[in-house]
N, C-alpha and C positions, 0 to 999 in steps of 0.2 A: 545847447546847439546854436547859440547865437553866433559864435565864430563862423560856423559853416554857412549860416544864412548870410552873414556879412560878406563872406568870400564869394558866394554865388552871385550876390548883387554886384559886387565889384567886377566879377568875371563878365557878367552881362553888359555892364557899363563900358568896360574896356573894349569889348568886341563890337560895341555899337559905334565906336569912333570910325569915321569915314576917311580920316587922314592916313590910315595905315592900310596897306594892301594885305590880302589874305596870306601871302607869303611871309610878310614881315611879322604878322601875328603868330604864325606857326614857328618861325625862327626864334621869336622872343620866348615862346612857350618851351621850346627845346633848351634854350639858354637857362631858363629858370630851373628846369628839371635837372640839368647838369650841375648847376650851382648847389641845388638842394641835395644832390647825390641820390636822386631817385633811381630805384632799380626797375628795369623793364619787367 
């Protein structure tokens, strides 16, 4: 489960950045989900 723990730390670090608005963070998340072909 090291991969999952690494991702969680990355996710926390990425959302801690104050240079991005909440809207930009959500849009990037949607873009990644679309590229990865995630199903709702």
